[in-house]
DRENGU-124731 format. One line per 8 residues: their letters; for each residue x, y, z of C-alpha. Coordinates in steps of 0.05 Angstrom, whole numbers. Layout:
a = X:Y:Z ~ ...
END
This chain:
mntaqeiv = -446:424:-716 ~ -392:449:-668 ~ -332:486:-692 ~ -262:457:-684 ~ -246:512:-634 ~ -305:492:-591 ~ -281:420:-591 ~ -211:439:-570
eygsdeeg = -239:481:-513 ~ -278:422:-484 ~ -254:414:-412 ~ -211:477:-412 ~ -209:521:-351 ~ -230:582:-391 ~ -297:552:-405 ~ -312:538:-332
dafidsgd = -366:485:-323 ~ -403:500:-388 ~ -382:437:-425 ~ -440:433:-474 ~ -494:477:-504 ~ -563:461:-529 ~ -537:442:-597 ~ -499:384:-567
vlaevpdd = -560:350:-538 ~ -582:287:-574 ~ -644:273:-533 ~ -686:303:-478 ~ -701:258:-419 ~ -773:265:-394 ~ -789:272:-320 ~ -802:201:-296
gdhpmded = -841:222:-235 ~ -789:202:-184 ~ -788:245:-122 ~ -736:263:-70 ~ -722:207:-21 ~ -761:207:44 ~ -734:191:113 ~ -768:123:108
deaeegvg = -724:105:48 ~ -661:107:89 ~ -634:43:117 ~ -620:29:190 ~ -550:38:214 ~ -507:-19:188 ~ -450:-26:237 ~ -434:-96:258
dipsgdsd = -386:-154:258 ~ -354:-183:196 ~ -391:-245:173 ~ -362:-308:204 ~ -304:-339:168 ~ -232:-355:185 ~ -227:-340:260 ~ -152:-330:256
vkdnslqh = -155:-271:208 ~ -123:-210:240 ~ -168:-149:232 ~ -129:-83:232 ~ -186:-42:201 ~ -213:21:234 ~ -287:11:216 ~ -335:-41:188
ftthngsv = -396:-30:144 ~ -437:-94:138 ~ -505:-72:114 ~ -499:-104:45 ~ -530:-172:37 ~ -483:-201:-14 ~ -417:-186:-49 ~ -396:-113:-52
faischpt = -376:-99:-124 ~ -364:-24:-122 ~ -338:28:-74 ~ -319:101:-81 ~ -297:153:-30 ~ -321:225:-30 ~ -267:273:-55 ~ -266:314:10
eplavsgg = -316:287:61 ~ -312:223:105 ~ -363:188:62 ~ -364:127:17 ~ -415:100:-33 ~ -419:25:-43 ~ -458:-20:-89 ~ -472:-94:-84
eddlgyiw = -502:-160:-103 ~ -564:-142:-62 ~ -586:-92:-117 ~ -573:-34:-69 ~ -525:23:-60 ~ -509:61:4 ~ -478:127:21 ~ -447:118:89
ditdgevi = -401:152:139 ~ -332:119:141 ~ -318:144:211 ~ -375:106:245 ~ -408:63:192 ~ -474:102:195 ~ -519:97:135 ~ -532:166:106
vkltghtd = -579:143:51 ~ -601:79:19 ~ -597:81:-58 ~ -655:40:-86 ~ -686:29:-155 ~ -640:-24:-186 ~ -668:-93:-202 ~ -601:-128:-206
svssasfs = -532:-121:-175 ~ -503:-51:-169 ~ -436:-60:-203 ~ -413:13:-206 ~ -419:70:-157 ~ -382:136:-157 ~ -382:208:-131 ~ -376:264:-182
sdgqmvat = -311:303:-181 ~ -342:359:-141 ~ -375:311:-93 ~ -445:338:-105 ~ -473:278:-142 ~ -471:202:-140 ~ -481:155:-198 ~ -498:81:-193
ggmdgkvr = -496:31:-250 ~ -525:-38:-249 ~ -527:-105:-282 ~ -599:-86:-298 ~ -572:-34:-348 ~ -596:25:-306 ~ -556:87:-289 ~ -586:126:-231
iwrrvgta = -565:194:-204 ~ -571:224:-134 ~ -551:294:-112 ~ -536:330:-48 ~ -592:372:-17 ~ -574:439:14 ~ -506:466:32 ~ -503:456:108
dfrnwefl = -471:387:105 ~ -470:323:64 ~ -523:286:104 ~ -582:297:58 ~ -587:269:-13 ~ -645:262:-62 ~ -658:220:-123 ~ -649:261:-186
telqgpde = -660:218:-248 ~ -652:152:-283 ~ -613:163:-347 ~ -637:142:-415 ~ -586:93:-441 ~ -570:22:-461 ~ -622:-8:-414 ~ -672:7:-469
vivsvsvn = -644:-52:-509 ~ -650:-127:-499 ~ -609:-167:-548 ~ -632:-234:-575 ~ -573:-279:-594 ~ -578:-344:-633 ~ -523:-395:-620 ~ -526:-465:-650
sldyisii = -600:-456:-666 ~ -614:-438:-593 ~ -640:-368:-575 ~ -612:-332:-515 ~ -633:-265:-486 ~ -575:-220:-466 ~ -594:-167:-415 ~ -556:-102:-424
qiqwlrwh = -509:-87:-366 ~ -469:-26:-345 ~ -395:-45:-343 ~ -367:19:-312 ~ -380:93:-298 ~ -333:152:-300 ~ -346:225:-282 ~ -312:281:-320
prgtilla = -251:306:-281 ~ -279:377:-276 ~ -352:376:-293 ~ -419:341:-282 ~ -413:298:-344 ~ -419:223:-338 ~ -390:168:-383 ~ -414:96:-382
gsndstvw = -395:33:-419 ~ -443:-24:-433 ~ -439:-97:-453 ~ -480:-80:-515 ~ -415:-49:-545 ~ -438:23:-536 ~ -411:80:-493 ~ -458:136:-469
lwqlpsgn = -443:207:-448 ~ -493:249:-408 ~ -497:319:-380 ~ -522:328:-309 ~ -564:351:-276 ~ -608:355:-339 ~ -596:281:-356 ~ -591:299:-430
tmqvfagh = -553:252:-476 ~ -491:286:-504 ~ -464:229:-546 ~ -469:155:-560 ~ -404:123:-582 ~ -413:61:-625 ~ -357:23:-659 ~ -336:-33:-614
sgpvqcge = -365:-102:-629 ~ -363:-130:-558 ~ -374:-109:-486 ~ -337:-44:-470 ~ -295:-68:-411 ~ -261:-2:-393 ~ -260:72:-410 ~ -232:137:-384
ftpdgkrv = -233:212:-395 ~ -164:238:-408 ~ -141:278:-347 ~ -146:343:-386 ~ -220:328:-398 ~ -215:336:-474 ~ -217:264:-499 ~ -245:195:-483
vtasedgt = -210:128:-490 ~ -249:63:-491 ~ -229:-10:-497 ~ -269:-73:-510 ~ -272:-147:-502 ~ -265:-150:-578 ~ -192:-127:-569 ~ -202:-57:-597
lmywdprs = -182:10:-568 ~ -215:75:-591 ~ -196:148:-580 ~ -255:197:-584 ~ -269:271:-586 ~ -330:275:-539 ~ -368:316:-590 ~ -361:268:-648
ptplfkls = -390:198:-657 ~ -330:179:-701 ~ -265:158:-666 ~ -202:197:-678 ~ -165:131:-684 ~ -176:57:-671 ~ -128:1:-655 ~ -149:-71:-665
pqdarfdl = -121:-142:-661 ~ -111:-140:-736 ~ -49:-101:-718 ~ -5:-157:-690 ~ 32:-107:-646 ~ -33:-92:-609 ~ -64:-162:-602 ~ -81:-169:-527
enitslai = -141:-217:-537 ~ -195:-186:-492 ~ -177:-118:-464 ~ -191:-115:-389 ~ -156:-53:-361 ~ -136:17:-381 ~ -101:79:-352 ~ -80:146:-380
nasstlav = -20:188:-357 ~ -28:256:-325 ~ -7:294:-387 ~ -60:257:-429 ~ -8:233:-479 ~ -2:158:-464 ~ -51:102:-451 ~ -31:34:-422
vggtsgsv = -77:-25:-433 ~ -76:-96:-408 ~ -111:-158:-434 ~ -129:-230:-419 ~ -66:-254:-454 ~ -24:-226:-397 ~ 6:-174:-444 ~ 8:-98:-435
rvvslskg = 14:-46:-490 ~ 35:27:-486 ~ -3:72:-536 ~ 15:142:-558 ~ -49:182:-559 ~ -18:236:-603 ~ 7:187:-655 ~ -47:134:-649
evvgalgg = 3:77:-648 ~ 35:26:-602 ~ 101:51:-574 ~ 117:-4:-524 ~ 102:-75:-501 ~ 108:-98:-429 ~ 112:-172:-413 ~ 121:-184:-339
haegesve = 57:-223:-325 ~ 47:-297:-335 ~ 21:-316:-404 ~ -54:-325:-403 ~ -63:-289:-336 ~ -109:-229:-345 ~ -83:-159:-329 ~ -140:-133:-285
avqfvdlt = -114:-65:-263 ~ -68:-9:-288 ~ -47:55:-253 ~ 3:110:-268 ~ 49:131:-211 ~ 81:199:-201 ~ 144:182:-161 ~ 164:255:-149
gtgsspgv = 96:286:-137 ~ 111:339:-190 ~ 77:307:-250 ~ 141:316:-290 ~ 178:253:-271 ~ 191:198:-322 ~ 130:155:-334 ~ 120:98:-285
vvtggtdg = 61:51:-289 ~ 37:-7:-247 ~ -1:-67:-275 ~ -37:-119:-233 ~ -57:-188:-257 ~ -91:-253:-239 ~ -21:-283:-229 ~ -19:-245:-163
kacvwdlt = 34:-197:-187 ~ 36:-121:-190 ~ 91:-101:-238 ~ 123:-32:-234 ~ 147:-7:-302 ~ 192:50:-323 ~ 162:76:-388 ~ 225:115:-405
tmrlratl = 263:49:-415 ~ 203:2:-420 ~ 236:-41:-367 ~ 211:-73:-303 ~ 230:-35:-240 ~ 200:-81:-188 ~ 151:-139:-179 ~ 103:-136:-120
ehqvtalt = 72:-203:-101 ~ 13:-220:-58 ~ 12:-283:-17 ~ 15:-347:-57 ~ -35:-399:-33 ~ -51:-470:-51 ~ -120:-450:-76 ~ -142:-430:-145
fykdavts = -106:-374:-183 ~ -167:-329:-171 ~ -150:-327:-97 ~ -85:-292:-113 ~ -109:-243:-166 ~ -94:-169:-159 ~ -163:-138:-167 ~ -149:-64:-158
llthpapk = -92:-14:-156 ~ -94:55:-125 ~ -43:112:-125 ~ -35:162:-69 ~ -40:237:-81 ~ 20:282:-68 ~ 60:287:-25 ~ 59:211:-18
shlivsas = 49:196:-92 ~ 103:143:-89 ~ 56:98:-49 ~ 9:50:-83 ~ -44:3:-54 ~ -60:-64:-85 ~ -123:-103:-69 ~ -126:-177:-79
adntlrtw = -170:-238:-82 ~ -125:-266:-26 ~ -169:-224:22 ~ -117:-170:35 ~ -95:-101:13 ~ -22:-80:14 ~ 12:-12:12 ~ 78:-10:-26
dartgalv = 133:40:-40 ~ 137:42:-116 ~ 207:72:-113 ~ 237:10:-81 ~ 183:-44:-86 ~ 183:-50:-10 ~ 120:-72:27 ~ 100:-15:74
kehtghhg = 36:-41:106 ~ -13:-99:101 ~ -87:-87:111 ~ -125:-149:135 ~ -195:-165:161 ~ -235:-189:101 ~ -258:-261:98 ~ -265:-263:22
pilsaslg = -235:-235:-41 ~ -231:-159:-45 ~ -271:-136:-105 ~ -264:-60:-101 ~ -224:-7:-65 ~ -219:69:-61 ~ -174:120:-26 ~ -207:174:16
lqgsvvvs = -191:235:58 ~ -132:255:15 ~ -104:185:15 ~ -103:176:91 ~ -152:118:88 ~ -168:62:40 ~ -239:33:38 ~ -250:-36:10
ggddsacl = -310:-78:-11 ~ -308:-154:-10 ~ -340:-218:-30 ~ -355:-227:44 ~ -409:-173:41 ~ -367:-126:82 ~ -335:-58:71 ~ -274:-42:114
vfttevde = -238:23:128 ~ -162:21:138 ~ -112:76:153 ~ -56:82:102 ~ -12:122:150 ~ 53:85:164 ~ 99:85:223 ~ 153:138:224
sg = 204:85:209 ~ 164:70:144
END
């Protein structure tokens, strides 16, 4: 059992990268016999044209990556290098060069769609999570460059379980799926949420299980480390939010729909402010709640989205670049709106709207929100199912730049190279690279 002092020091700078010790390990993961990837495992270069679609779509992207054979569900840029990792419907992931579209390595081993893919905070590892329930880890080889990667391990986790469900006397088999992956902000520790209602925490490169969080009763739709690295927040389709100490299987507090102030129906999105004191969550009802993590209670309700339109994305914005400005948060929903909120007053600052079409509501949905690093932290990027991304000035709500070229809904996006580019993955099987730099007049 760890002391209280050890728990407080989790994620502190004084401890360096030593986040756990042998007493924290729940299970040892045996060597599964996988070996470093060979040259033959790498895919051919995947540069080409965007799949045919609307011929009148203006393409202002810098680079295409079209190797995926199916929708691209996940994309993540390397923290420092011109690399991206993507995952798709074709059961594959790729690490590729965003400057020329060259495949660096093909990430194999999944038997269903790769729905999550992410670089670790130091850029030395990559994790992929799939609808097959698998979490697979690759790591950089050598120190000369980032061109060589090897398979490290497949983590022991929720893929061990297949759930049999009986509904109206009919039996269904529910395959466990990975909903999301998050790396610790300062260490090689990985967090994953599953549709079997559990959340798993592993240490890398050992692959040892640090903790299994159980308490939700539905798929865990979203989760985050607090930016200080000391706590974990998770939220579920069952409408509950839980706040965890990473070294305890018991939540520090839980909010549920039984509290009328917190009823969001299914929770679909979550973000935590830079000081690790507030969480903002959105749900399928179209409502948004502000939660004090120190008090464990709802401190605000935001209602700018249409009733019954799911809030799919939440991001905090630092308007001054100092981290000390009044809290501003942006929420994006299936109503096509991105709402900019001042958390000091709990009032709407601006509404950012993507193009309204005559098609279904899904075509207009905001699917992702990204915030720029300082010194341009007032800029945000919204990705949409209307096939476009847009860069906005959160201070004024003004549209700064539109990024076009996709022929289908954009399902994922990530900022790279210190925010100078945005890389997107779409339902059209393509990944596009856009510059976020604006004209001097912008």
